[in-house]
C-alpha positions in Angstrom: 293.1 93.3 159.4 291.1 91.3 156.8 288.2 93.2 155.3 285.9 90.2 155.7 286.6 90.2 159.4 286.0 93.9 159.6 282.7 93.8 157.7 281.2 90.7 159.2 282.7 90.3 162.7 284.6 93.2 164.1 282.7 94.8 167.1 280.0 92.2 167.1 279.7 90.3 170.3 276.5 88.4 169.6 276.3 86.9 173.1 275.3 90.5 174.2 272.2 90.5 172.1 270.6 87.0 172.2 273.0 85.6 169.6 271.2 87.4 166.8 273.1 87.4 163.5 272.4 91.1 162.8 273.1 93.6 165.6 269.9 95.1 167.1 268.9 98.7 166.8 269.3 100.0 170.3 266.7 102.7 170.0 267.3 104.1 173.5 267.8 107.7 174.5 269.5 107.1 177.8 271.0 104.3 179.9 270.8 103.2 183.6 273.7 103.2 186.1 274.1 100.8 189.0 276.6 102.9 191.1 277.5 106.5 191.7 281.0 105.7 190.6 279.9 104.4 187.2 277.7 107.5 186.7 280.6 109.8 187.8 283.0 108.2 185.3 280.4 108.6 182.5 280.0 112.3 183.3 283.8 112.7 183.1 284.1 111.1 179.7 280.9 110.4 177.7 282.8 108.3 175.2 283.8 105.8 177.9 280.3 104.7 178.7 276.7 104.6 177.5 275.1 107.7 179.1 272.9 109.4 176.5 272.5 108.6 172.8 273.3 112.1 171.7 276.9 110.9 172.2 277.5 107.1 172.5 275.1 104.3 171.6 275.7 100.5 171.2 274.6 100.3 167.6 276.6 103.3 166.6 279.6 101.9 168.5 279.8 98.8 166.3 279.7 101.0 163.2 282.5 103.2 164.6 284.8 100.3 165.1 284.2 98.9 161.6 284.7 102.3 159.9 287.9 103.1 161.8 289.3 99.7 160.8 288.4 100.1 157.2 290.3 103.4 157.1 293.2 102.0 159.1 292.6 104.7 161.7 292.6 104.7 165.5 289.0 105.9 165.8 285.9 107.0 163.9 283.0 109.2 164.5 279.7 108.9 162.6 277.6 112.0 162.0 274.1 112.7 160.7 275.5 113.9 157.3 278.8 114.4 155.5 278.4 118.2 155.9 278.3 117.7 159.7 281.6 115.7 159.6 283.3 118.5 157.6 282.0 121.2 159.9 283.2 119.3 163.1 286.7 118.5 161.7 287.3 122.1 160.6 285.7 123.9 163.6 287.7 121.8 166.0 291.0 123.1 164.6 290.5 126.8 164.0 290.1 130.0 166.1 289.8 133.6 165.3 292.7 134.9 163.1 293.5 131.5 161.6 293.8 130.6 158.0 292.8 127.6 155.8 294.3 126.4 152.5 291.6 124.6 150.5 291.6 123.0 147.1 289.6 124.9 144.6 285.9 124.2 144.2 285.4 121.8 147.2 282.1 120.2 148.0 279.5 122.9 148.1 278.8 122.8 151.9 282.5 123.0 152.6 282.8 126.0 150.4 279.8 127.7 152.0 281.4 127.2 155.4 284.7 128.6 154.3 283.1 131.6 152.5 280.0 132.4 154.5 280.3 131.1 158.0 284.0 131.1 159.1 284.7 134.8 158.0 282.2 135.9 160.6 284.7 134.6 163.2 287.7 136.0 161.4 288.9 132.7 159.8 290.0 133.1 156.2 290.5 130.6 153.3 292.7 130.6 150.3 291.7 128.4 147.4 294.3 126.8 145.2 294.8 124.4 142.3 295.7 121.3 144.3 297.3 119.4 141.5 300.7 121.1 142.1 302.5 120.8 145.5 304.1 124.3 145.0 300.7 125.9 145.1 300.3 124.6 148.7 303.8 125.8 149.6 303.0 129.3 148.2 299.6 129.5 149.9 300.7 128.6 153.5 301.0 131.5 155.9 302.2 131.6 159.6 298.6 131.5 160.7 297.6 128.5 158.5 296.1 125.7 160.6 294.3 123.4 158.1 294.9 122.1 154.6 291.6 120.9 153.2 291.7 118.3 150.4 289.2 116.5 148.2 290.9 113.8 146.1 289.5 113.1 143.7 286.8 115.8 143.6 283.4 114.7 142.5 283.0 116.6 139.2 286.2 116.7 137.2 288.2 114.5 139.5 291.4 116.4 140.1 293.7 114.7 142.6 296.2 115.9 145.1 299.4 114.1 145.9 298.3 113.1 149.4 301.7 111.9 150.6 303.5 115.1 149.4 300.8 117.4 151.0 300.9 115.4 154.3 304.7 115.7 154.4 304.6 119.4 153.8 301.8 119.9 156.4 303.7 117.9 159.1 306.8 120.1 158.6 304.7 123.2 159.2 302.5 121.8 162.0 299.3 122.0 159.9 296.3 119.6 160.2 295.3 117.9 156.9 291.8 116.8 156.2 290.8 114.9 153.1 287.3 114.2 151.7 287.5 110.6 150.5 283.9 110.3 149.4 284.7 109.5 145.7 286.8 106.5 146.6 285.5 105.0 149.8 287.9 103.2 152.2 288.2 100.2 149.8 289.8 102.3 147.0 291.9 104.9 148.8 293.2 105.2 152.3 294.3 108.8 153.1 295.3 107.9 156.7 297.9 105.5 155.4 299.2 108.2 153.1 299.9 110.5 156.1 296.7 112.5 156.2 295.5 113.4 159.7 291.8 113.0 159.2 289.7 111.3 156.4 286.1 112.1 156.0 283.4 110.8 153.6 279.7 110.8 152.9 278.5 107.4 154.1 275.3 108.3 152.2 277.2 107.2 149.1 279.0 103.8 148.7 279.1 102.8 152.3 275.3 103.0 152.8 274.7 102.0 149.2 270.9 102.0 149.1 270.0 105.7 148.8 267.9 105.4 151.9 269.9 107.2 154.6 272.2 110.2 155.1 275.4 110.0 157.2 279.0 111.2 157.4 282.2 109.6 158.7 285.3 111.1 160.2 288.4 109.0 161.0 291.8 109.8 162.5 293.8 109.5 165.7 292.0 108.8 169.0 293.1 112.0 170.8 291.9 114.2 167.9 288.5 112.4 167.6 288.0 112.4 171.3 288.4 116.2 171.2 285.9 116.5 168.4 283.5 114.1 170.2 283.5 116.1 173.4 283.4 119.6 171.8 281.8 119.6 168.4 279.7 116.4 168.2 278.1 116.7 171.7 277.5 120.4 171.4 276.1 120.3 167.9 274.0 117.2 168.5 275.0 116.0 165.1 275.2 112.3 165.9 273.7 109.7 163.6 270.5 108.0 164.9 270.7 104.3 165.9 268.3 103.4 163.1 270.4 105.1 160.4 273.6 103.6 161.9 272.0 100.2 161.5 271.2 100.9 157.9 274.8 101.8 157.3 275.9 98.6 159.0 273.6 96.7 156.6 275.1 98.5 153.6 278.7 97.6 154.7 277.9 93.9 154.4 277.8 94.1 150.6 280.3 97.0 150.0 283.1 94.9 148.4 280.7 93.1 146.1 278.8 96.2 145.1 282.0 98.1 144.3 283.5 95.3 142.3 280.3 95.1 140.1 280.1 98.9 139.7 283.8 99.1 138.8 283.4 96.5 136.0 280.3 98.1 134.6 281.8 101.6 134.7 284.9 100.4 132.7 282.6 99.1 130.0 280.5 102.2 129.9 283.6 104.4 129.7 285.0 102.4 126.8 281.7 102.8 125.0 281.4 106.5 125.6 284.9 107.3 124.5 284.2 105.9 121.0 280.8 107.7 120.6 280.7 110.5 118.0 278.6 112.8 120.2 280.9 112.6 123.2 283.8 115.2 123.1 285.5 113.9 126.2 285.2 111.4 129.0 286.7 112.3 132.4 287.4 109.4 134.6 290.4 109.0 137.1 291.5 105.6 135.8 291.1 106.3 132.1 294.5 106.3 130.3 293.8 109.8 128.9 293.2 111.3 132.4 295.9 113.9 133.0 296.8 112.5 136.5 296.5 108.8 135.7 299.9 108.0 137.2 299.0 109.7 140.5 295.6 108.0 140.5 297.2 104.6 140.2 299.8 105.4 142.8 297.4 106.3 145.6 294.1 104.6 144.6 293.5 100.9 144.1 290.9 101.7 141.4 288.1 104.1 140.5 284.5 103.3 140.7 281.2 104.5 139.3 281.4 108.3 138.9 282.5 109.9 135.6 281.8 113.0 133.6 281.1 113.4 129.9 281.4 116.5 127.7 278.7 116.5 125.1 279.3 117.7 121.5 276.4 120.2 121.2 275.8 123.9 121.1 272.2 123.6 122.2 270.9 123.8 125.8 267.6 122.2 124.6 269.5 119.3 123.2 271.2 118.6 126.5 267.8 118.7 128.3 266.3 116.4 125.6 269.2 113.9 125.9 268.9 113.9 129.7 265.2 113.1 129.7 265.4 110.7 126.9 267.3 108.4 129.2 264.9 105.7 130.5 267.1 104.0 133.1 269.3 106.9 134.5 267.5 109.0 137.1 268.2 112.8 137.1 269.4 113.4 140.6 272.3 114.4 142.8 274.6 112.1 144.9 275.9 108.7 143.9 276.9 105.4 145.4 273.4 103.8 145.5 271.9 100.9 143.5 270.5 103.2 140.8 272.3 104.9 137.9 272.1 108.7 137.8 272.9 111.7 135.6 273.4 115.3 136.6 273.9 117.8 133.7 275.7 121.0 134.6 273.4 123.0 132.2 270.5 122.5 134.6 272.3 124.6 137.2 273.2 127.3 134.7 269.9 128.0 133.0 269.3 128.7 129.2 270.0 132.4 129.5 273.5 131.9 130.7 274.4 128.8 128.8 277.5 129.2 126.7 278.5 126.2 124.5 282.0 127.6 124.2 282.5 126.7 127.9 283.2 123.1 128.3 281.8 123.0 131.8 278.4 124.0 130.5 278.3 120.9 128.3 279.3 118.5 131.1 277.1 115.9 132.6 278.1 113.8 135.6 277.2 110.1 135.2 276.9 107.6 138.0 276.9 103.9 137.1 274.9 101.8 139.6 274.2 98.1 139.9 272.3 97.6 136.7 273.9 95.5 134.0 276.4 97.4 131.8 274.8 96.4 128.5 271.4 97.5 129.8 272.9 101.0 130.6 274.8 101.2 127.3 271.7 100.5 125.4 269.9 103.3 127.2 272.7 105.8 126.5 272.8 104.7 122.8 269.2 105.6 122.2 269.3 108.8 124.2 272.5 110.1 122.5 270.8 110.0 119.1 269.2 113.4 119.9 272.7 114.9 119.6 
C-alpha cells in the first residue's frame, strides 16, 4: 500500500463528516443505538461498534487504520502513552510463574515494570546482551513466554537481529515484542521481519510537534482484539480523541520531516566525528558503528538521534558545554521540531562522576528541523569550552 495513500486517504470517508478535508475531533463520550440488536452486538464486542470512547471512537479509528497499514500489520491500538502500550502488550501474555527474556537496559518504564511490578505476581525477567543470538538461546527457559526487544535502543543504539530472534521465538512458541520508537514505521518494519508485536512512542516522530503523548501497538488482529478487550478497556488507557487528532495531523508531514532530519543528522555526524573535543560518535548508520551491516539489513535509514562521547575529565565542563548551546534545548524525548541534548552526567551528579567511565561523558543529541549549518555553528561555539 502506498505511503501517500495511507497518510492522506486511508480510513477517511469525508462524506461522513460534511466533506471536510481534515477529519473532525469526535469529542463524544458515548453513542446512541437505534435498536436492541445493535446495542446487544456492541456489548458483545466493543471493538465492533461505537459504544463508549473508553474503547472505540471515530477519530481514533481513522488513526488505528493508518498506523496498522504503516507497520504492515493487521491491526493497531493507540494508547495514552508509550508506557501504556508496553504494559498492555506484556501483561496480556504473562501469568504467575512465567518468564521474560529482555534486552539489557530497555526503556526505563519497561525496566521498572519488569523489576518492580511483575515480580509481585511471580513473573521474572532475565536481561541479556541482545547483539548475539546465542544469548537469547541460552536465556530461554521452559516457562519463557515473551522476548522483549528494543532495536535500536535510544542511547547507545545496540540492535538485535530481528529475523533471527523471531525465528527462534516461533520455534519455541514465544511471543516477540519490539520497541520500534527509534526508527518509526518508515525506517524499520519489525512485523515484516517476523516480530509478533511492534510498539512505539507516537509522542516522537509520528506526532512530531512535542505537543502530545501517545503509544502505538501493532500486530495480528486476534492478539490486539484480546488486548483491546482485556488490558485497554480495563485500564482505561485509550488516547483521547483530541490527542488522536493531533497524531493524525503529525502523520501528514512524517515523510517530509524524517527526510529533512536524516539529511541534517548526516551533516552533523560528519562534523562531530572530525572535532578534536569529541572522542566518539555513536550513530547506527555511521560506518564505524559496530553493527552497521545489521543496521543496513533491517533498517532503511537512521534518523535524528545520536550520542557523543566528550573528551573531558570535568563534570563542570560538561555542564558548561550543555548550557553554552543556544539552539539545543536540554530535555528528554526526541522526534519533535526542536533539537535537544541530554547529558548522562546530569543523571549521575558531580559526586559520582567518573571520567574513566565512557558513559558518564556521553550526551545524547537529537537533531530537529532546524537547518544543519545553524546547528553546527551552535555546536562549534559551545564545544570551545572543552
